[in-house]
MILO-626262 format. One line per 10 residues: number of its first residue (from 1); their letters; for each residue x, y, z of N, C-alpha, C, O. Coordinates in nm, 3 decimals, m for minus. Each point is the difference from the previous one (the first is absolute). Example, Ala and Ser with C-alpha at 12.3 -4.5 7.8 and 13.67 -1.06 7.14 Angstrom:
<recs>
1) as) 1.319/m0.569/0.780/m0.089/0.119/0.000/0.090/0.120/0.000/0.104/m0.002/0.066 | m0.139/0.107/m0.138/0.082/0.119/0.006/m0.077/0.109/0.073/0.051/0.111/0.017
</recs>
This chain:
<recs>
1) xxxxxxxxxx) m5.323/5.248/m9.553/m0.111/0.037/m0.109/m0.109/m0.037/0.019/m0.037/m0.117/0.006 | m0.031/0.223/0.008/m0.158/m0.031/m0.009/m0.051/m0.020/m0.141/m0.119/m0.029/m0.012 | 0.185/0.038/m0.083/m0.072/0.003/m0.156/0.149/m0.020/m0.093/0.118/0.020/0.031 | m0.179/m0.065/m0.150/0.104/m0.040/m0.112/m0.061/0.070/m0.134/m0.090/m0.067/m0.052 | 0.111/0.144/0.012/m0.068/0.067/m0.121/0.121/m0.047/m0.132/0.122/0.009/0.013 | m0.186/m0.053/m0.122/0.072/m0.072/m0.103/0.003/0.049/m0.143/m0.105/0.007/m0.065 | 0.212/0.024/0.017/0.001/0.035/m0.153/m0.066/m0.122/m0.083/m0.028/m0.102/0.064 | 0.005/0.107/m0.186/m0.057/m0.101/m0.063/0.086/m0.059/m0.092/0.040/m0.116/0.015 | 0.001/0.202/m0.133/0.084/m0.087/m0.109/0.146/0.007/0.058/0.066/0.099/0.029 | m0.036/m0.227/m0.021/0.128/m0.014/0.044/0.046/m0.026/0.135/0.113/m0.022/0.044
11) xxxxxxxxxx) m0.256/0.029/0.027/0.025/m0.042/0.164/m0.102/m0.116/0.006/0.041/m0.113/0.028 | m0.142/0.130/m0.048/m0.102/m0.112/0.028/m0.030/m0.094/m0.121/m0.019/m0.121/0.014 | 0.017/0.185/m0.131/m0.008/m0.072/m0.136/0.127/0.041/m0.075/0.061/0.106/0.015 | m0.024/m0.232/m0.119/0.114/0.013/m0.092/m0.097/0.022/m0.126/m0.051/m0.096/m0.057 | 0.029/0.231/0.017/m0.080/0.033/m0.112/0.059/0.045/m0.127/m0.073/0.035/m0.093 | 0.230/m0.034/0.081/0.093/0.043/m0.074/m0.035/m0.035/m0.143/m0.006/0.088/m0.086 | m0.020/m0.220/0.057/m0.018/m0.065/m0.106/m0.135/0.073/m0.077/0.009/0.035/m0.117 | m0.153/m0.013/0.209/m0.091/0.046/m0.067/0.020/0.126/m0.012/m0.051/0.056/m0.097 | 0.119/0.012/0.181/m0.003/0.164/m0.046/0.100/0.018/m0.125/m0.020/0.094/m0.077 | 0.132/m0.187/0.054/0.087/0.028/m0.100/m0.061/m0.077/m0.130/0.034/0.056/m0.104
21) xxxxxxxxxx) m0.100/m0.151/0.090/m0.073/m0.033/m0.104/m0.103/0.102/m0.034/0.015/0.023/m0.120 | m0.100/0.041/0.161/m0.088/0.100/m0.008/0.075/0.134/m0.020/m0.072/0.086/m0.049 | 0.183/m0.051/0.072/0.068/0.102/m0.066/0.043/m0.040/m0.140/m0.027/0.061/m0.104 | 0.106/m0.186/0.120/0.057/m0.020/m0.111/m0.114/m0.049/m0.140/0.044/m0.029/m0.110 | m0.182/0.029/0.141/m0.087/m0.016/m0.131/m0.006/0.158/m0.018/0.023/0.034/m0.116 | m0.051/0.081/0.214/m0.015/0.128/m0.073/0.119/0.027/m0.065/m0.024/0.074/m0.095 | 0.161/m0.104/0.105/0.102/0.072/m0.029/m0.013/m0.103/m0.162/0.020/0.062/m0.105 | m0.047/m0.184/0.098/0.034/m0.064/m0.105/m0.107/0.061/m0.126/0.039/0.036/m0.110 | m0.167/m0.034/0.151/m0.112/0.084/m0.074/0.028/0.136/m0.045/m0.074/0.054/m0.082 | 0.175/0.003/0.131/0.048/0.138/m0.041/0.134/m0.015/m0.106/0.028/0.089/m0.080
31) xxxxxxxxxx) 0.034/m0.189/0.089/0.132/m0.041/m0.037/0.107/0.076/0.073/0.075/0.080/m0.058 | m0.070/m0.108/0.193/0.080/0.072/0.073/0.093/m0.157/0.038/m0.035/m0.114/m0.033 | 0.150/0.152/0.105/0.057/m0.127/0.058/m0.054/m0.066/0.116/m0.050/0.068/0.089 | 0.055/m0.173/m0.083/m0.030/m0.081/0.135/0.090/m0.026/0.091/0.115/m0.012/m0.045 | m0.130/m0.002/0.163/0.094/m0.033/0.108/m0.024/m0.154/0.038/m0.111/m0.050/m0.013 | 0.244/m0.036/0.071/m0.016/m0.099/0.066/m0.092/0.023/0.133/m0.009/0.111/0.052 | m0.051/m0.216/m0.007/m0.075/0.019/0.113/0.075/0.049/0.135/m0.047/0.072/0.089 | 0.157/m0.120/m0.096/0.061/0.041/0.146/0.045/0.139/0.005/0.025/0.058/0.105 | m0.017/m0.008/m0.213/0.032/0.188/m0.018/m0.086/0.034/0.086/0.037/0.054/0.104 | m0.193/m0.083/m0.134/m0.121/0.084/0.052/m0.005/m0.006/0.180/m0.085/0.060/0.065
41) xxxxxxxxxx) 0.194/m0.142/m0.006/0.031/0.017/0.138/0.033/0.142/0.046/m0.046/0.045/0.105 | 0.127/0.025/m0.188/0.029/0.130/0.008/m0.097/0.111/m0.019/0.008/0.111/0.052 | m0.105/m0.154/m0.134/m0.133/0.110/m0.032/m0.129/m0.007/0.072/m0.091/0.079/m0.023 | 0.084/m0.179/0.112/m0.119/0.009/0.069/0.019/0.063/0.124/0.113/0.011/0.047 | m0.253/0.049/0.033/m0.001/0.028/0.135/m0.041/0.146/m0.025/m0.049/0.054/0.099 | 0.057/0.008/m0.191/m0.044/0.144/0.027/m0.115/0.037/m0.078/m0.027/0.120/m0.014 | m0.056/m0.225/m0.049/m0.105/0.041/m0.053/m0.006/m0.085/m0.139/0.099/m0.055/m0.049 | m0.215/0.051/m0.003/0.023/m0.044/m0.135/0.028/0.074/m0.122/0.059/m0.052/m0.094 | m0.098/0.166/0.093/0.046/0.087/m0.090/0.140/0.028/0.003/0.055/0.021/m0.108 | 0.016/m0.016/0.220/0.138/0.002/0.046/0.089/m0.100/m0.066/0.107/0.019/m0.057
51) xxxxxxxxxx) m0.183/m0.146/0.078/0.060/m0.133/m0.074/0.002/0.006/m0.134/0.096/m0.060/m0.047 | m0.176/0.118/m0.041/m0.023/m0.004/m0.134/0.096/0.106/m0.065/0.064/m0.020/m0.103 | m0.062/0.136/0.180/0.090/0.099/m0.011/0.183/m0.047/m0.018/0.092/0.034/m0.074 | m0.111/m0.128/0.187/0.169/m0.027/m0.006/0.039/m0.121/m0.131/0.100/m0.018/m0.070 | m0.210/m0.036/0.078/m0.032/m0.118/m0.100/0.017/0.047/m0.169/0.033/m0.084/m0.083 | m0.061/0.228/0.047/0.017/0.048/m0.112/0.133/0.030/m0.048/0.083/0.000/0.091 | m0.041/0.024/m0.196/0.129/0.053/m0.044/0.018/0.130/0.035/m0.084/0.084/m0.033 | 0.195/m0.052/0.104/0.015/0.155/0.041/m0.031/0.084/m0.123/m0.095/0.071/0.030 | 0.126/m0.052/m0.129/m0.030/0.057/m0.108/m0.170/0.040/m0.016/m0.051/0.112/m0.011 | m0.011/m0.238/0.014/m0.145/0.019/0.014/m0.077/0.081/0.107/m0.099/0.072/m0.008
61) xxxxxxxxxx) 0.174/m0.108/0.106/m0.076/0.038/0.146/0.043/0.170/m0.040/m0.089/0.080/m0.030 | 0.204/m0.049/0.032/0.032/0.149/m0.014/m0.101/0.094/m0.101/m0.026/0.119/0.019 | m0.022/m0.201/m0.131/m0.096/0.055/m0.130/m0.139/m0.002/0.063/m0.092/0.070/m0.042 | 0.083/m0.143/0.130/m0.152/m0.013/0.034/m0.051/0.093/0.093/0.060/0.044/0.098 | m0.194/m0.012/m0.142/m0.055/0.103/0.101/m0.094/m0.099/0.120/m0.022/m0.120/m0.014 | m0.017/0.193/0.113/m0.060/m0.075/0.132/m0.084/m0.089/m0.058/0.012/m0.121/0.022 | m0.116/0.176/m0.111/m0.120/m0.044/m0.047/0.067/m0.129/m0.082/m0.060/m0.105/0.023 | 0.178/0.093/m0.117/0.026/m0.088/m0.056/0.070/m0.137/0.072/m0.011/m0.115/m0.043 | 0.071/0.149/0.140/0.033/m0.068/0.097/m0.122/m0.076/0.076/0.015/m0.113/0.047 | m0.112/0.170/m0.041/m0.119/m0.078/0.084/m0.046/m0.084/m0.085/m0.015/m0.115/0.039
71) xxxxxxxxxx) m0.014/0.143/m0.153/m0.071/m0.068/m0.123/0.088/m0.153/0.001/m0.051/m0.112/m0.001 | 0.180/0.139/0.004/0.078/m0.136/0.000/0.002/m0.055/0.143/m0.004/m0.122/0.013 | 0.008/0.177/0.063/m0.031/m0.074/0.134/m0.146/m0.065/0.010/m0.019/m0.112/0.049 | m0.079/0.191/m0.099/m0.128/m0.064/m0.009/m0.021/m0.155/m0.058/m0.055/m0.103/0.038 | 0.139/0.151/m0.164/0.023/m0.168/m0.096/0.056/m0.108/0.093/m0.047/m0.113/0.003 | 0.152/0.156/0.073/0.080/m0.127/0.072/m0.090/m0.035/0.108/m0.019/m0.120/0.018 | m0.053/0.223/0.074/m0.126/m0.037/0.114/m0.100/m0.085/m0.075/m0.041/m0.092/0.072 | m0.008/0.094/m0.189/m0.073/m0.070/m0.066/0.044/m0.154/m0.034/m0.074/m0.098/0.009 | 0.199/0.098/m0.047/0.083/m0.129/m0.013/m0.007/m0.072/0.146/m0.042/m0.116/0.005 | 0.073/0.168/0.089/0.054/m0.039/0.128/m0.176/m0.041/0.071/m0.031/m0.103/0.060
81) xxxxxxxxxx) m0.022/0.175/m0.081/m0.168/m0.022/0.067/m0.068/m0.098/m0.054/m0.096/m0.054/0.054 | 0.152/0.018/m0.190/m0.069/m0.140/m0.051/0.044/m0.142/0.017/m0.054/m0.105/m0.034 | 0.183/0.135/0.107/0.088/m0.118/0.063/0.082/0.017/0.113/0.119/m0.030/0.003 | m0.195/0.087/0.108/0.078/0.036/0.113/0.043/m0.134/0.090/0.063/0.024/0.103 | m0.084/m0.128/m0.126/0.039/m0.104/0.066/0.059/m0.114/m0.070/0.010/m0.107/0.060 | 0.031/0.120/m0.183/0.025/m0.118/m0.096/0.137/m0.048/0.057/0.016/m0.121/m0.014 | 0.095/0.190/0.081/0.124/m0.046/0.043/0.002/0.026/0.155/0.048/m0.090/0.068 | m0.088/0.186/m0.013/m0.018/0.044/0.116/m0.009/m0.115/0.112/m0.085/m0.089/m0.001 | 0.204/0.109/0.112/m0.033/m0.102/0.130/0.043/0.071/0.102/0.081/0.092/m0.012 | m0.138/m0.136/0.136/0.060/0.058/0.091/0.128/m0.075/0.084/m0.008/m0.119/0.030
91) xxxxxxxxxx) 0.126/0.202/0.005/0.107/m0.042/0.032/m0.023/m0.116/0.108/m0.079/m0.004/0.094 | 0.186/m0.100/m0.141/m0.016/m0.113/0.101/0.012/0.031/0.134/0.076/0.088/0.041 | m0.155/m0.163/0.037/m0.003/0.052/0.139/m0.080/0.115/0.055/m0.018/0.017/0.121 | m0.034/0.068/m0.225/m0.063/0.123/0.032/m0.154/m0.040/0.084/m0.024/0.040/0.114 | m0.069/m0.125/m0.197/m0.120/m0.024/0.102/0.024/m0.056/0.110/m0.089/0.021/0.083 | 0.202/m0.106/m0.036/0.042/m0.024/0.124/0.036/0.075/0.089/m0.011/m0.022/0.120 | 0.060/0.121/m0.174/0.070/0.130/0.076/m0.107/0.110/0.050/0.008/0.056/0.110 | m0.093/m0.038/m0.191/m0.140/0.103/0.046/m0.068/m0.083/0.075/m0.059/0.058/0.091 | 0.038/m0.207/m0.097/m0.100/m0.081/0.094/0.063/0.028/0.149/m0.067/0.038/0.096 | 0.196/m0.062/m0.095/0.100/0.010/0.103/m0.035/0.134/0.089/m0.039/0.012/0.116
101) xxxxxxxxxx) 0.068/0.074/m0.211/m0.020/0.123/0.072/m0.167/0.070/0.035/m0.018/0.081/0.091 | m0.070/m0.120/m0.163/m0.116/m0.007/0.046/m0.034/m0.091/0.117/m0.076/0.063/0.073 | 0.101/m0.185/m0.024/0.006/m0.051/0.073/0.060/0.059/0.125/m0.051/m0.031/0.108 | 0.156/0.115/m0.113/0.059/0.078/0.121/m0.110/0.094/0.034/m0.002/0.042/0.116 | m0.089/m0.002/m0.197/m0.096/0.121/0.047/0.058/0.116/m0.089/m0.037/0.107/0.048 | 0.105/m0.091/m0.148/0.079/0.100/m0.056/m0.118/0.052/m0.128/m0.045/m0.072/m0.089 | 0.023/0.175/0.107/m0.096/0.071/m0.099/0.089/0.005/m0.142/0.114/0.046/0.006 | m0.162/m0.089/m0.119/0.088/m0.011/m0.103/m0.136/0.093/m0.127/m0.121/0.018/m0.010 | 0.248/0.016/m0.060/m0.066/0.126/m0.107/0.065/m0.003/m0.110/0.092/m0.081/0.003 | m0.105/0.146/m0.115/0.035/m0.013/m0.154/0.027/0.150/m0.059/m0.092/0.081/0.007
111) xxxxxxxxxx) 0.159/m0.060/m0.038/0.003/0.157/m0.050/0.103/m0.025/m0.116/0.114/m0.044/0.017 | m0.174/0.079/m0.147/0.091/m0.035/m0.134/m0.038/0.137/m0.073/m0.091/0.077/0.030 | 0.180/m0.067/m0.130/m0.004/0.102/m0.100/m0.076/m0.084/m0.147/m0.007/0.056/m0.110 | m0.040/m0.183/0.135/m0.108/m0.056/m0.135/m0.106/0.064/0.052/m0.027/0.032/0.116 | m0.039/m0.016/m0.239/m0.159/0.060/m0.022/m0.088/m0.095/0.116/0.006/m0.123/0.006 | m0.077/0.199/0.069/m0.047/m0.071/0.115/m0.086/m0.106/m0.021/m0.009/m0.092/0.081 | m0.074/0.099/m0.210/m0.058/m0.122/m0.047/0.062/m0.114/0.015/m0.026/m0.095/0.074 | 0.122/0.113/m0.160/0.143/m0.122/0.009/0.051/m0.043/0.107/0.031/m0.118/0.016 | m0.019/0.203/0.065/0.088/m0.021/0.134/m0.123/m0.098/0.057/0.024/m0.113/0.040 | m0.150/0.167/m0.042/m0.086/m0.099/0.098/m0.038/m0.097/m0.037/m0.039/m0.086/0.080
121) xxxxxxxxxx) 0.036/0.066/m0.226/m0.039/m0.113/m0.067/0.106/m0.135/0.010/m0.034/m0.118/0.013 | 0.161/0.168/m0.021/0.130/m0.087/0.012/m0.004/m0.062/0.137/0.024/m0.119/0.021 | m0.061/0.227/0.088/0.039/m0.030/0.134/m0.154/m0.111/0.041/0.022/m0.097/0.072 | m0.131/0.117/m0.111/m0.100/m0.069/0.010/0.034/m0.161/m0.073/m0.015/m0.109/0.056 | 0.061/0.133/m0.185/0.059/m0.134/m0.067/0.083/m0.087/0.075/m0.033/m0.116/0.020 | 0.150/0.170/0.027/0.132/m0.087/0.040/m0.008/m0.001/0.180/0.062/m0.083/0.066 | m0.132/0.170/m0.015/0.005/m0.014/0.145/m0.136/m0.001/0.068/m0.025/0.065/0.101 | m0.069/m0.150/m0.170/m0.139/0.006/0.049/m0.013/m0.052/0.162/m0.110/0.007/0.054 | 0.213/m0.054/0.011/m0.046/m0.038/0.142/0.109/0.106/0.081/0.026/m0.037/0.115 | 0.021/0.124/m0.145/0.090/0.093/0.054/m0.114/0.121/0.067/m0.095/0.033/m0.071
131) xxxxxxxxxx) 0.108/0.014/0.177/m0.122/0.098/0.049/0.076/0.120/m0.010/0.041/0.054/0.103 | m0.012/0.004/m0.236/0.035/0.145/0.010/m0.106/0.090/0.053/m0.121/m0.014/m0.019 | 0.185/0.120/0.094/m0.117/0.109/0.031/m0.021/0.095/m0.111/m0.109/0.057/m0.002 | 0.194/m0.031/m0.090/m0.010/0.110/m0.094/0.137/m0.056/m0.108/0.115/m0.041/0.018 | m0.218/0.071/m0.153/0.061/m0.026/m0.088/m0.004/0.109/m0.106/m0.107/0.008/m0.061 | 0.203/0.076/0.027/m0.008/0.107/m0.057/0.075/0.000/m0.144/0.089/m0.086/m0.001 | m0.099/0.149/m0.103/0.102/0.003/m0.127/m0.023/0.164/m0.032/m0.056/0.084/0.071 | 0.111/m0.072/m0.187/0.012/0.165/m0.035/m0.165/0.032/m0.029/m0.068/m0.081/m0.063 | 0.012/0.203/0.114/m0.136/0.035/0.002/0.055/0.159/m0.053/0.107/0.058/0.017 | m0.264/m0.008/m0.104/0.034/0.137/m0.030/m0.013/0.089/0.108/m0.082/m0.016/0.090
141) xxxxxxxxxx) 0.170/0.122/m0.098/0.031/0.091/0.090/0.083/m0.032/0.124/m0.005/0.075/0.098 | 0.072/m0.174/m0.101/0.055/m0.034/0.107/0.158/m0.025/m0.039/0.041/m0.092/m0.070 | 0.034/0.186/0.126/0.142/m0.057/m0.083/0.061/m0.120/0.010/m0.038/m0.075/0.090 | 0.135/0.037/m0.173/0.070/m0.142/0.026/0.085/0.014/0.064/0.055/0.110/0.007 | m0.003/m0.236/0.078/0.142/m0.019/0.049/0.095/0.061/m0.082/0.003/0.018/m0.121 | 0.101/0.018/0.242/0.010/0.025/0.114/m0.063/0.100/0.066/0.018/0.018/0.121 | m0.102/0.059/m0.200/m0.071/0.101/0.088/m0.037/m0.037/0.148/0.003/m0.123/0.010 | m0.031/0.173/0.088/m0.045/m0.065/0.117/m0.185/m0.001/0.024/m0.066/m0.051/0.090 | 0.034/0.111/m0.185/m0.152/0.034/0.028/m0.127/m0.121/m0.001/m0.103/0.004/0.068 | 0.142/m0.100/m0.158/m0.088/m0.121/0.006/0.067/m0.091/0.109/m0.088/m0.036/0.078
151) xxxxxxxxxx) 0.203/m0.012/m0.045/0.007/m0.032/0.126/m0.038/0.030/0.127/m0.037/m0.091/0.074 | 0.041/0.215/m0.035/m0.037/0.083/0.091/m0.146/m0.016/0.033/m0.057/m0.016/0.108 | 0.012/0.025/m0.228/m0.178/0.004/0.003/m0.053/m0.134/0.061/m0.086/m0.002/0.087 | 0.152/m0.125/m0.148/0.008/m0.136/0.016/m0.014/m0.022/0.180/m0.089/m0.043/0.074 | 0.242/0.104/m0.050/0.032/m0.001/0.137/m0.123/0.051/0.106/m0.026/m0.058/0.106 | m0.047/0.182/m0.158/m0.107/0.060/0.088/m0.097/m0.063/m0.002/m0.067/0.009/0.103 | 0.018/m0.090/m0.201/m0.120/m0.063/m0.042/0.020/m0.137/0.087/m0.096/m0.072/0.027 | 0.244/0.039/0.019/m0.046/m0.131/0.061/0.060/0.024/0.135/0.038/m0.093/0.071 | m0.029/0.236/m0.029/0.042/0.024/0.104/0.121/m0.064/0.061/0.000/m0.072/0.100 | 0.101/0.106/m0.170/0.141/m0.047/0.026/0.110/0.073/0.006/0.021/0.087/m0.085
161) xxxxxxxxxx) 0.061/m0.108/0.180/0.119/0.106/0.009/0.093/m0.047/m0.102/0.030/m0.119/m0.015 | 0.015/0.217/m0.055/0.092/m0.004/m0.124/0.146/m0.084/0.068/0.048/m0.102/m0.050 | m0.004/0.156/0.149/0.131/m0.042/0.053/m0.017/m0.161/0.045/0.103/m0.067/0.008 | m0.209/0.015/0.017/m0.012/m0.117/0.044/m0.040/m0.117/m0.130/m0.013/m0.121/0.022 | 0.000/0.179/m0.145/m0.047/m0.055/m0.117/0.120/m0.020/m0.111/0.062/0.105/m0.016 | m0.015/m0.213/m0.064/0.089/m0.026/m0.051/m0.070/0.017/m0.147/m0.115/m0.043/m0.014 | 0.189/0.111/m0.108/m0.030/m0.023/m0.149/0.109/m0.091/m0.065/0.118/0.033/m0.007 | m0.164/m0.143/m0.037/0.089/m0.116/m0.061/0.008/0.033/m0.168/m0.097/m0.017/m0.073 | 0.204/0.058/0.034/0.013/m0.002/m0.153/0.122/m0.012/m0.059/0.102/0.000/0.070 | m0.096/m0.010/m0.199/0.128/m0.057/m0.041/0.081/0.108/m0.109/0.083/m0.037/m0.084
171) xxxxxxxxxx) m0.126/0.171/0.105/0.036/0.105/m0.053/0.054/0.129/0.074/m0.038/0.026/0.114 | 0.130/0.056/m0.184/0.047/0.129/0.077/m0.147/0.084/0.009/m0.022/0.072/0.097 | m0.054/m0.084/m0.182/m0.156/0.070/0.034/m0.082/m0.018/0.121/m0.061/0.084/0.066 | 0.074/m0.227/m0.048/m0.046/m0.067/0.121/0.033/0.063/0.139/m0.075/0.045/0.087 | 0.243/m0.056/m0.096/0.058/0.009/0.108/m0.036/0.171/0.025/m0.027/0.048/0.110 | 0.034/0.018/m0.221/m0.028/0.164/0.032/m0.131/0.029/0.053/m0.017/0.094/0.077 | m0.094/m0.186/m0.121/m0.142/m0.005/0.037/0.012/m0.005/0.152/m0.022/0.097/0.072 | 0.057/m0.210/m0.033/0.001/m0.029/0.157/0.090/0.131/0.075/m0.034/0.049/0.107 | 0.153/m0.004/m0.187/0.043/0.107/0.094/m0.085/0.120/0.002/m0.018/0.058/0.107 | m0.027/m0.022/m0.196/m0.106/0.098/m0.015/m0.113/0.025/0.084/m0.042/0.104/0.049
181) xxxxxxxxxx) m0.005/m0.243/m0.042/m0.122/m0.018/0.088/0.034/m0.021/0.143/m0.091/m0.019/0.081 | 0.214/0.021/m0.046/0.025/m0.023/0.150/0.016/m0.149/0.028/0.028/m0.033/0.116 | m0.045/m0.081/m0.229/m0.003/m0.130/0.019/0.133/m0.068/m0.001/0.099/0.059/m0.043 | m0.094/m0.190/0.092/0.166/m0.072/m0.015/0.007/m0.009/m0.124/m0.105/m0.007/m0.063 | 0.209/0.004/0.007/0.005/m0.047/m0.152/0.078/m0.136/0.012/0.119/m0.008/0.029 | m0.197/m0.094/m0.055/0.027/m0.167/m0.038/0.048/m0.015/m0.141/m0.076/0.026/m0.093 | 0.216/m0.074/0.067/0.009/m0.034/m0.137/m0.043/m0.165/m0.037/0.019/m0.097/0.074 | m0.060/0.096/m0.163/m0.053/m0.140/m0.095/0.105/m0.013/m0.064/m0.008/0.043/m0.115 | 0.130/m0.097/0.150/0.111/m0.036/m0.081/m0.012/m0.136/m0.125/0.072/m0.030/m0.095 | m0.185/m0.024/0.145/m0.033/m0.107/m0.119/m0.061/0.086/m0.155/m0.003/m0.045/m0.114
191) xxxxxxxxxx) m0.034/0.161/0.158/m0.065/0.051/m0.148/0.070/0.067/m0.115/0.097/m0.058/m0.048 | m0.130/0.159/0.006/0.036/0.035/m0.137/0.138/0.043/0.020/0.094/m0.037/m0.070 | m0.085/0.134/0.190/0.127/0.105/m0.005/0.134/m0.096/0.078/0.115/m0.015/m0.043 | m0.157/m0.025/0.132/0.124/m0.108/0.071/0.041/0.117/0.142/m0.018/0.121/0.000 | 0.069/m0.196/0.098/0.049/0.054/0.096/0.057/0.124/0.040/m0.039/0.077/0.088 | 0.169/m0.067/m0.189/0.086/0.112/m0.022/m0.095/0.114/0.008/m0.025/0.060/0.104 | m0.035/m0.028/m0.241/m0.096/0.115/0.019/m0.082/0.016/0.087/m0.033/0.119/0.004 | m0.034/m0.196/0.092/m0.098/0.014/0.099/0.088/0.065/0.110/m0.048/0.094/0.063 | 0.190/m0.142/m0.032/0.059/0.047/0.153/0.045/0.124/m0.063/0.020/0.088/0.084 | 0.004/m0.049/m0.220/0.061/0.158/m0.030/m0.125/0.064/0.012/0.006/0.117/0.039
201) xxxxxxxxxx) m0.114/m0.160/m0.060/m0.111/0.099/m0.005/m0.037/0.030/0.145/m0.039/0.114/0.025 | 0.047/m0.197/0.066/m0.010/0.030/0.136/m0.089/m0.121/0.081/m0.071/0.025/0.097 | 0.087/m0.155/m0.153/m0.078/m0.102/0.059/0.065/m0.002/0.156/0.121/0.017/0.016 | m0.194/m0.033/0.075/0.039/m0.049/0.141/0.007/m0.107/0.030/0.073/m0.027/0.095 | m0.161/m0.101/m0.181/0.048/m0.134/0.022/m0.045/m0.055/m0.149/m0.073/0.050/m0.085 | 0.140/m0.161/0.089/0.029/m0.067/m0.155/m0.057/m0.149/m0.006/0.048/m0.082/0.078 | m0.137/0.048/m0.157/m0.041/m0.122/0.018/0.053/m0.064/m0.115/m0.019/0.065/m0.103 | 0.090/m0.189/0.087/0.055/m0.067/m0.137/m0.128/m0.069/m0.047/m0.018/m0.015/m0.121 | m0.072/m0.029/0.211/m0.095/m0.084/m0.054/m0.153/m0.006/0.077/0.003/0.012/0.123 | m0.117/m0.027/m0.180/m0.092/0.028/0.080/m0.013/m0.079/0.133/m0.065/0.058/0.088
211) xxxxxxxxxx) 0.110/m0.169/m0.062/m0.011/m0.060/0.117/0.052/0.049/0.100/m0.034/m0.054/0.105 | 0.126/0.163/m0.093/0.062/0.068/0.055/m0.067/0.106/0.098/0.043/0.038/0.109 | m0.158/m0.001/m0.174/m0.098/0.105/0.005/m0.040/0.000/0.170/0.020/0.093/0.078 | m0.071/m0.203/m0.054/m0.080/m0.022/0.130/0.110/0.022/0.105/m0.029/0.075/0.093 | 0.144/m0.127/m0.096/0.095/m0.006/0.141/0.052/0.163/m0.014/0.001/0.070/0.101 | 0.042/m0.015/m0.231/0.045/0.128/m0.018/m0.077/0.092/0.048/0.058/0.079/0.075 | m0.200/m0.056/m0.098/m0.087/0.106/0.064/m0.044/m0.035/0.142/m0.051/0.087/0.071 | 0.069/m0.221/m0.024/m0.024/m0.008/0.145/0.116/0.079/0.080/m0.024/0.054/0.108 | 0.136/m0.052/m0.162/0.090/0.082/0.086/0.024/0.123/m0.034/0.066/0.060/0.086 | m0.101/0.017/m0.200/0.010/0.128/m0.054/0.001/0.093/0.082/m0.095/m0.009/0.077
221) xxxx) 0.190/0.133/m0.052/m0.054/0.089/0.073/m0.090/0.095/m0.040/m0.016/m0.004/m0.122 | m0.051/0.091/0.178/m0.069/0.113/m0.056/0.086/0.118/m0.071/0.118/0.022/0.027 | m0.186/0.040/m0.109/0.060/0.105/m0.068/0.012/0.134/0.123/m0.079/0.029/0.089 | 0.210/0.036/m0.125/0.039/0.081/0.108/m0.082/0.171/m0.076/0.008/0.106/0.063
</recs>
């Protein structure tokens, strides 16, 4: 592989507690039932508004206008923005794995559905020594993953061939992103979803732990 692109939530960082707590604060403020934090593992990955939509009671979601949903999502975002890093941590072994990949001369990048400013802030805080070539989150006018527009634009900007690049992520959406962009889908089984979903979604390679990534990507075949 010439490059490895990474998802953020559930792949590089364990952000579940901070996302869940923010959503629960919004739910509590409106008298809605809250969720145990592990339940949010099935709700993240497709943008913050979608996470909030899934966290709301189905009867509430069905009755909400789009503007109403966006208003509740904005409340949850405000809760999260005030405390992005309270409980968030890199997965064990991740900084070392990234450093090893960089030492091999591999281009590293991040593409997340988390808002761009948050994505950049979290990467800068938790991985200041890692030479990421590009770090991108959700931006106005750019479709969210698994649409291939964002990864294709990043590949073009970096002068990379898609088939020689891995996309590492922990969800079905991440594997679809890789396949849609012509990249090699690599499943992060340590993340929010687990290896079964990733293999079913098309993961060509599966890593149980971050420290497996350097050897795995060293020998990964290019996408056909």
